[in-house]
N, C-alpha and C positions, 0 to 999 in steps of 0.2 A: 588632243587638237586637232578639230576636224577644220575640213576644208570647204568651208561657206559661212554665212552671216549667221548671227545669234537666230535671226527669223527662221531661215532657211532647216537649221538644225533644228529648233525648236519643234517647227512643224512635221518634219522628218519621224522625231521623237514621240509627236502625239496623235499624230493623223493613222487611223486605221488602214488605209489602204496604202499610204507609203510603209506602213511597218508590216503589213504581209510582204511586201517586195523585201526589205531589207533583213527579217528573221530568216530567211531561207536563201537568200541572194551567194552566199557562199558555200551552198551544200550539193553535192556531188548531184545525188537525186534528190526530188522533191518529196516533201513528208505532207505532214498537214499542219497548218497554220490557219488560226480562226481567231480573227481581234473584231472586239467591237468597243469605241469609245464613245462616252458620255462626255465631253471635257467641259466640266462646270464644278465650281465646289460641291461637293456631295456628289456628283456624278461617279460613273465606274468607267475602268477599262477593264474588259475580259480577255484573255488571251488562253488560248490550246493551242497546243504543238507538239508535234515527235516525230519522230520517223515513220509510224503508224498508228490507226486506229487504236491499238492494243497498248501502246508507249507513248502515253502522253502526260504533258506537265500542264499543269494550268496555273493561271495566275490571276489574282483579282485585286487590282489598285481603286482604294478609293479617293478621290482628290481633295486634298485639304487645302493647298494655298495653289493658286493659278495666277503667276503673272509674269504673262508673255513680253519677249522672248525671255526673259531673265532668270527665273525661279520656276519650280514646279515640287510640291510637296506631297507625297501620296503615303496612306497605307497599305501594304502590300502585303496580300497572303498568297502562299504557295502551297501547289502540291505536285510530288515527285509522282511516277508510274507507281511506286512501292506504296505510296500514302500517305507517306510522311510530309506533314503541314509545317507550313512557318509563318509568322508573322510578323515584320519588319516596317520600318520607316524609313523612308527613301527621299532624300533630296538632292535633288539635281539643280545646276546652276549654269549658265549659256551665258560666258563672257565673251566678247569680242576682244580679239586680238587682230597683230598686223597681219597674221599668218590666216587666221579665220576665227574659229570659235573654242575655245577653251571649256569642254564640257567636264564640269566636277560633282562626283556621285559620292553623297556621304549616306551610307546604310548603317540603322543600327537597330540594336535588339536581336541579334542573333543567339542563337543557344548555345554557341561554345567558338573558340578560338578556331578551333577546324571548318565550322562553315563559314564562319567570316574570311577567312585566308581562300576558300576556295571559290567565295563570290569576289572576293577581291582580286585574285591572280588568274580567274580562269574564265568566271560567268561575265563579268562586266567587261574584261579583256575583249573576250568574244564579240560581245553587243557594238562596243566602239568599232571594232574591227568591220563589223557586217553594217553600220552606219555609215561609216567611212566609204566603202566598197559601194554603198547605195549614192552617197553623196557624188562620188565620182562618176559614177555612170549614168547620173540623170541626163 
């Protein structure tokens, strides 16, 4: 549950300049964050981030469905600093509630349960925390 309207959450989730803020909003020291977004079906979002230029994560998402401010579906290909790559499908929904917006993510296509569990317990929780901090500070 995020403390903003679906329009505000969708915008924070998809706008490159806002993402650059929330990607690093909880970091003690600034790292590298580079994001470009072409928000249209068939367009891409490219994100590069990490603590320094030698330790970068990369993700390219191709937009498959864009239904603002309700739903977003992407094919996501990511790589970690060790060169491991993974392609998944990510569906994000933005549902209005009395207390704000329920942001729900369904990601599929993981290579194994361990990777899936890492994303559900750590990666997405961290992203939600960062988006919430951005929304509270704006």
